[in-house]
RODOPA-476578 format. One line per 4 residues: number of its first residue (from 1); their letters; for each residue x, y, z of N, C-alpha, C. Coordinates in nm, 4 decimals, decimal comma. Layout:
# RODOPA-476578
NUM	A	X Y Z X Y Z X Y Z; ...
//
This chain:
# RODOPA-476578
1	XXXX	3,1662 2,1610 -1,9388 3,0675 2,0857 -2,0131 3,0775 2,1261 -2,1593; 3,0820 2,0272 -2,2413 3,0819 2,0467 -2,3861 2,9431 2,0094 -2,4368; 2,8852 2,0937 -2,5214 2,7528 2,0650 -2,5771 2,7647 2,0560 -2,7284; 2,7141 1,9460 -2,7830 2,7111 1,9287 -2,9281 2,5678 1,8955 -2,9686
5	XXXX	2,5371 1,9165 -3,0946 2,4032 1,8889 -3,1449 2,4110 1,7746 -3,2447; 2,3294 1,6730 -3,2222 2,3178 1,5608 -3,3149 2,1703 1,5517 -3,3515; 2,1418 1,5801 -3,4791 2,0042 1,5959 -3,5267 1,9382 1,7044 -3,4420; 1,8307 1,6709 -3,3709 1,7655 1,7729 -3,2870 1,7867 1,7468 -3,1381
9	XXXX	1,8913 1,6705 -3,1060 1,9241 1,6375 -2,9671 2,0489 1,7150 -2,9255; 2,0413 1,7806 -2,8106 2,1589 1,8445 -2,7518 2,2268 1,7413 -2,6629; 2,3536 1,7160 -2,6899 2,4315 1,6192 -2,6127 2,5293 1,6972 -2,5261; 2,5125 1,6855 -2,3953 2,6006 1,7532 -2,3001 2,6988 1,6506 -2,2448
13	XXXX	2,8261 1,6681 -2,2779 2,9305 1,5809 -2,2250 2,9688 1,6394 -2,0891; 2,9376 1,5650 -1,9855 2,9504 1,6125 -1,8484 3,0971 1,6107 -1,8050; 3,1333 1,7089 -1,7242 3,2708 1,7266 -1,6756 3,3163 1,6094 -1,5885; 3,4498 1,5905 -1,5747 3,5008 1,4789 -1,4943 3,4548 1,4795 -1,3480
17	XXXX	3,4402 1,5996 -1,2885 3,3944 1,6105 -1,1497 3,2704 1,6988 -1,1472; 3,1553 1,6362 -1,1311 3,0301 1,7126 -1,1253 3,0032 1,7471 -0,9791; 3,0716 1,8525 -0,9334 3,0594 1,8977 -0,7948 2,9829 2,0300 -0,7918; 2,9807 2,0942 -0,6763 2,9043 2,2177 -0,6596 2,9446 2,3283 -0,7550
21	XXXX	3,0735 2,3449 -0,7756 3,1214 2,4500 -0,8660 3,0775 2,4224 -1,0096; 3,1033 2,3032 -1,0567 3,0680 2,2673 -1,1948 2,9166 2,2677 -1,2152; 2,8429 2,2173 -1,1167 2,6968 2,2112 -1,1290 2,6353 2,3501 -1,1418; 2,6894 2,4470 -1,0695 2,6389 2,5835 -1,0772 2,6556 2,6424 -1,2162
25	XXXX	2,7744 2,6235 -1,2725 2,8008 2,6724 -1,4079 2,7143 2,5999 -1,5109; 2,7024 2,4693 -1,4941 2,6236 2,3904 -1,5887 2,4760 2,4272 -1,5832; 2,4249 2,4536 -1,4635 2,2839 2,4867 -1,4500 2,2488 2,6112 -1,5307; 2,3352 2,7098 -1,5268 2,3123 2,8318 -1,6041 2,3070 2,8006 -1,7538
29	XXXX	2,4036 2,7241 -1,8015 2,4086 2,6888 -1,9438 2,2887 2,6039 -1,9846; 2,2503 2,5095 -1,8994 2,1358 2,4228 -1,9308 2,0050 2,5007 -1,9292; 1,9904 2,5924 -1,8356 1,8709 2,6772 -1,8323 1,8587 2,7569 -1,9614; 1,9720 2,8078 -2,0105 1,9706 2,8817 -2,1369 1,9247 2,7922 -2,2519
33	XXXX	1,9763 2,6697 -2,2572 1,9360 2,5764 -2,3626 1,7860 2,5484 -2,3572; 1,7345 2,5252 -2,2383 1,5920 2,4937 -2,2221 1,5069 2,6149 -2,2598; 1,5496 2,7327 -2,2194 1,4760 2,8551 -2,2541 1,4771 2,8808 -2,4046; 1,5807 2,8339 -2,4732 1,5896 2,8497 -2,6185 1,5071 2,7444 -2,6921
37	XXXX	1,4428 2,6546 -2,6171 1,3545 2,5562 -2,6790 1,4075 2,4157 -2,6897; 1,5219 2,3888 -2,6296 1,5736 2,2521 -2,6319 1,4774 2,1609 -2,5576; 1,4341 2,0559 -2,6260 1,3420 1,9611 -2,5640 1,3998 1,8222 -2,5503; 1,5089 1,7979 -2,6212 1,5735 1,6669 -2,6180 1,7169 1,6867 -2,5716
41	XXXX	1,7448 1,6338 -2,4530 1,8764 1,6544 -2,3922 1,9334 1,5206 -2,3464; 2,0575 1,4969 -2,3858 2,1287 1,3752 -2,3492 2,2511 1,4137 -2,2672; 2,2607 1,3583 -2,1464 2,3792 1,3771 -2,0625 2,4711 1,2578 -2,0838; 2,5896 1,2837 -2,1360 2,6910 1,1810 -2,1587 2,7891 1,1840 -2,0414
45	XXXX	2,7866 1,0790 -1,9611 2,8714 1,0701 -1,8416 2,9993 0,9900 -1,8645; 3,0396 0,9715 -1,9888 3,1561 0,8873 -2,0184 3,2852 0,9392 -1,9565; 3,2939 1,0687 -1,9293 3,4157 1,1274 -1,8721 3,4022 1,1584 -1,7231; 3,2879 1,1290 -1,6653 3,2587 1,1711 -1,5283 3,2858 1,0590 -1,4289
49	XXXX	3,3793 1,0841 -1,3385 3,4138 0,9855 -1,2376 3,3641 1,0200 -1,0985; 3,3093 1,1419 -1,0824 3,2646 1,1858 -0,9499 3,1399 1,2718 -0,9647; 3,0447 1,2526 -0,8730 2,9256 1,3367 -0,8682 2,8933 1,3662 -0,7221; 2,8638 1,4919 -0,6931 2,8287 1,5329 -0,5567 2,6778 1,5506 -0,5478
53	XXXX	2,6303 1,5886 -0,4300 2,4873 1,6135 -0,4122 2,4401 1,7281 -0,5018; 2,5277 1,8249 -0,5275 2,4916 1,9352 -0,6183 2,4722 1,8830 -0,7603; 2,5537 1,7883 -0,8007 2,5381 1,7265 -0,9323 2,4098 1,6470 -0,9424; 2,3763 1,5752 -0,8352 2,2508 1,4993 -0,8326 2,1316 1,5942 -0,8413
57	XXXX	2,1407 1,7051 -0,7703 2,0348 1,8055 -0,7746 2,0177 1,8594 -0,9161; 2,1296 1,8829 -0,9851 2,1247 1,9319 -1,1226 2,0481 1,8350 -1,2126; 2,0722 1,7065 -1,1962 2,0003 1,6056 -1,2749 1,8507 1,6149 -1,2510; 1,8128 1,6212 -1,1250 1,6705 1,6241 -1,0890 1,6033 1,7501 -1,1433
61	XXXX	1,6652 1,8648 -1,1201 1,6079 1,9930 -1,1613 1,5970 2,0010 -1,3132; 1,7015 1,9607 -1,3832 1,6994 1,9655 -1,5293 1,5927 1,8717 -1,5851; 1,5855 1,7520 -1,5295 1,4836 1,6565 -1,5736 1,3429 1,7099 -1,5545; 1,3175 1,7717 -1,4406 1,1841 1,8270 -1,4126 1,1504 1,9426 -1,5058
65	XXXX	1,2480 2,0296 -1,5331 1,2236 2,1423 -1,6238 1,1897 2,0929 -1,7638; 1,2644 1,9964 -1,8115 1,2377 1,9427 -1,9444 1,1007 1,8750 -1,9495; 1,0712 1,7943 -1,8487 0,9437 1,7237 -1,8432 0,8268 1,8223 -1,8405; 0,8413 1,9296 -1,7647 0,7376 2,0323 -1,7541 0,7074 2,0940 -1,8910
69	XXXX	0,8118 2,1055 -1,9742 0,7967 2,1637 -2,1070 0,7715 2,0591 -2,2154; 0,7447 1,9349 -2,1748 0,7193 1,8284 -2,2713 0,8451 1,7687 -2,3309; 0,9594 1,7966 -2,2705 1,0867 1,7465 -2,3203 1,1295 1,6186 -2,2513; 1,2530 1,5799 -2,2795 1,3023 1,4515 -2,2301 1,4514 1,4612 -2,1997
73	XXXX	1,4924 1,4079 -2,0844 1,6334 1,3970 -2,0462 1,6697 1,2494 -2,0414; 1,7776 1,2146 -2,1099 1,8273 1,0773 -2,1123 1,9743 1,0815 -2,0702; 2,0195 0,9771 -2,0016 2,1586 0,9671 -1,9557 2,2265 0,8493 -2,0247; 2,3571 0,8620 -2,0473 2,4301 0,7488 -2,1046 2,5721 0,7420 -2,0503
77	XXXX	2,6309 0,6249 -2,0693 2,7728 0,5996 -2,0387 2,8102 0,6353 -1,8954; 2,7250 0,5983 -1,8014 2,7499 0,6318 -1,6610 2,8594 0,5416 -1,6040; 2,9603 0,6044 -1,5474 3,0733 0,5337 -1,4881 3,0298 0,4678 -1,3561; 3,0988 0,3609 -1,3146 3,0558 0,2835 -1,1969 3,0323 0,3649 -1,0697
81	XXXX	3,1231 0,4564 -1,0347 3,1056 0,5314 -0,9104 2,9810 0,6199 -0,9168; 2,9626 0,6870 -1,0281 2,8464 0,7745 -1,0446 2,7177 0,6919 -1,0392; 2,7196 0,5760 -1,1039 2,6026 0,4875 -1,1014 2,5728 0,4427 -0,9589; 2,6774 0,4089 -0,8849 2,6605 0,3642 -0,7466 2,5982 0,4745 -0,6600
85	XXXX	2,6466 0,5971 -0,6749 2,5925 0,7095 -0,5978 2,4453 0,7311 -0,6339; 2,4154 0,7315 -0,7630 2,2764 0,7502 -0,8065 2,1858 0,6389 -0,7536; 2,2388 0,5170 -0,7517 2,1619 0,4036 -0,7007 2,1384 0,4157 -0,5502; 2,2407 0,4573 -0,4761 2,2296 0,4703 -0,3302 2,1218 0,5708 -0,2889
89	XXXX	2,1069 0,6772 -0,3667 2,0069 0,7785 -0,3320 1,8732 0,7541 -0,4020; 1,8635 0,6447 -0,4753 1,7360 0,6056 -0,5350 1,6984 0,6772 -0,6637; 1,7961 0,7306 -0,7364 1,7650 0,8045 -0,8591 1,7586 0,7191 -0,9853; 1,8208 0,6041 -0,9849 1,8278 0,5221 -1,1063 1,6901 0,4980 -1,1688
93	XXXX	1,5880 0,4608 -1,0927 1,4569 0,4340 -1,1559 1,3898 0,5581 -1,2166; 1,4370 0,6754 -1,1817 1,3736 0,7983 -1,2277 1,4304 0,8518 -1,3589; 1,5314 0,7848 -1,4123 1,5949 0,8298 -1,5354 1,6021 0,7170 -1,6366; 1,6008 0,7544 -1,7634 1,6242 0,6598 -1,8715 1,7741 0,6607 -1,8968
97	XXXX	1,8363 0,5422 -1,8843 1,9820 0,5325 -1,8921 2,0208 0,4272 -1,9959; 2,1172 0,4635 -2,0804 2,1684 0,3719 -2,1822 2,3185 0,3558 -2,1652; 2,3703 0,2437 -2,2150 2,5134 0,2157 -2,2036 2,5977 0,3035 -2,2954; 2,5416 0,3427 -2,4106 2,6203 0,4198 -2,5064 2,5418 0,5395 -2,5598
101	XXXX	2,6150 0,6331 -2,6155 2,5529 0,7508 -2,6761 2,4650 0,7090 -2,7939; 2,5130 0,6138 -2,8712 2,4379 0,5676 -2,9879 2,3005 0,5129 -2,9482; 2,2973 0,4277 -2,8466 2,1700 0,3728 -2,7992 2,0777 0,4839 -2,7476; 2,1366 0,5767 -2,6733 2,0585 0,6862 -2,6153 1,9977 0,7734 -2,7247
105	XXXX	2,0748 0,8032 -2,8278 2,0234 0,8861 -2,9372 1,9050 0,8195 -3,0083; 1,9111 0,6881 -3,0220 1,8010 0,6140 -3,0853 1,6712 0,6271 -3,0056; 1,6819 0,6470 -2,8750 1,5625 0,6567 -2,7902 1,4820 0,7831 -2,8173; 1,5424 0,8801 -2,8831 1,4738 1,0052 -2,9138 1,3938 0,9973 -3,0434
109	X	1,4127 0,8918 -3,1204 1,3445 0,8785 -3,2492 1,1974 0,8513 -3,2336
//
């Protein structure tokens, strides 16, 4: 996972395969960001072609942690397979999703 900062938004470019191994590593890094006060987090899925149940869990847990602290998690550039998996398990309505990073960043204004 690559993390960049645009204004006051942390943009996490998600790995190509968000499986159990990657999700574990990402959770540690994301927890650190949230503990440091990050309240605006954007997950960029433009490079992600696969997501497992561990990856889905990471989305839910991260979203809840941010919400609890008054923050916001937004998703963008979700690839078809990842979108299909999220839709099958009923997660799509629970997240704010944009087609591009630019649109998603505007939602934080």
